[in-house]
N, C-alpha and C positions, 0 to 999 in steps of 0.2 A: 504494500500500500504506500502511496506517496505521502508526503508530509501534510496534505490537506486532511481535515477532520471529516469523519463520516457524518452523514445526516442521520439523526436518531429520531425515531417516531415511536410513540407509545400507543398501543391499542388496548382498549378496555371493554370492547363489546364485539361479539361474534360478527355483527354486520359490517365491521370495519375490515374484515378479511375478505377481500375481493377474490375472484377466481384467479386473476393474475398473481396476486400476492400468495395465495395458497400454492399455486404452481411453483413460484420462486422459493418459498419456504421449503417445500418438498425437495426441490432440486438441490438446495443448499444442504439439507440434511443428508441426502443421498451422497453428494460430493464429499462432505466432511467424513461420513462413515466409511466410504470406499477409499479414502485417503488414509485411513487408520485412526481417525479421530474417535475419542471416547464420548460419543454423543447418544448413547442409548441402545445402539445395535452392535453387539460384539462380534457378529459373524458376517463380515463383508464377503462378497459384494451384496448390496441391497439394491432394490429398485423402488421406483415411486410407489408401486402398489403395496410394498412392504411398509413404507413410511406413512402414507396418507391416513390410515386409520388412527395412528398415534397422534399425528398432527391435528387431525380433526377433533380428537378428544380434548386436546389442549385448547384449540381455538373456540370450541363450543362452550367452554367453561369460562371464557373471558368475562370479567366483571370488575368494576372499579374497586370494589372492596376486597376481592379475594384472588383475582388472577389477572395479570397484565402481561402483554407480549411487547417486548422491546425489540424493534427492528432497526438495523443499521443499513444504510444505503451509501454506496460510494460509486461515483461516476455513473449515476443513473441506474445502477443495478443493486439488487439485494446482496449485501456483503456478509451479513451475519444476524443472529438473533438470540434471544434468551427468553425464558418464562420466569416471572416473579410471582410467587404465590404466598398466601397466608390462610390460615384456618381461623375463622371468626370465633371459635369456641373461647370462652372467657379465660380458661387456664393458659392458653397459648396464643392468644390474639396479639401479643406484644412482639412476636417474632414471625419472620417469613422465611421462605426458601427460594433458592435459585435453582432452576432446572434447565438443562439442555443448552448451555452456553456453546455457541458454535460460530466459527468464522470460516468463510471460504478459504481454502488453503492458499489460493493465489492472491488473496487480499489480506493476509495476516500481517502483523507488524503494528500493533497498537489498537487494532479493532476490538479484541477481547477486553483490553483495559478500558477502552471507551465505553463499551457496553456495561461492564461491571461497575464503573464509576457512576454512570447514569442510573443504573439499577439501585445503587446505594442511595443516591440522591432521592429518587422516587420513593424508596422504602422509608426513608427518614422524613422527607418533607411533605409527601402527599399521602402515604399510607400510615404515617405516624408510628412506624415500627421502631423498636429499640435494638434489635439484633437480626442478623441474617444467618441462616444455616445452609450448608450444601454438603453433598456427598460426592466424592470424586473417585474415579477408578485409580487404584494404585498401579505402580509400575510404568507410568508414562510421564512422570514429572509434573503432573498438574499441581501438586501441592506447592511446588516452588513458585509457579506462576501466581497462585492465589496468595501465598505468603508475601510476595512483593506488593500486593494490594492491601496488606494489613490483616489478612485472614490468619487465624491460628488453628493448627491441628488440635482437636480435642479428643480424638480417639480413632480407633480402627475396628472394623469388623473383619477379623482375619479370614482369608480365603472365602469371602462372602460372594465373590463373583467368579463363576466358572465359565471361562472363555472357551476352553476345550477340555477334553478329558483329563489332561495333566497340566493345564494352565489355569490355576486359581489365582485371583488377585484380591488384595485387601480392598475394602471400601473405606475410604478415608473421610472421616467426619470433620468438618471445618466450621468455624464460627467467626463472624465479624461483629464485634461489639466494642465500644459503642459505635453507632452509625454517624 
């Protein structure tokens, strides 16, 4: 990615996800997964037909209070996205979770940081959250990326993710607080 900043757009309602955007989000998820990204599908290659039901489940639940989609565009094309969620239950309404951070491999270089910084701002200033949580796949260096953004590793679920019969990975639990 060049030195120009991506354009970031927040969606809070399913009606904001046009057919073109749905196609672009799906293509991004397929591209990231097939390049080896830890974006929810551990068994590449995947195709649009594999991804669409999961994407649709995310977009159908968009709501200003509980689920937001943050989309990054660069050079007029979708460059990456993430999903920011919270549970409104009174015991845990003060924190939210980040899901599916992804940036097109050809456009990396600050894009993930821009998405995460904006998600932090939205969580703090608009959703009035006090902390964010995420779970990351071990063995691919993601904890280093998140640590540079102020996230702390708070635990691991050993061998929680089975990629193949003999390739188990830890799921790394991370916290960002205060926002």
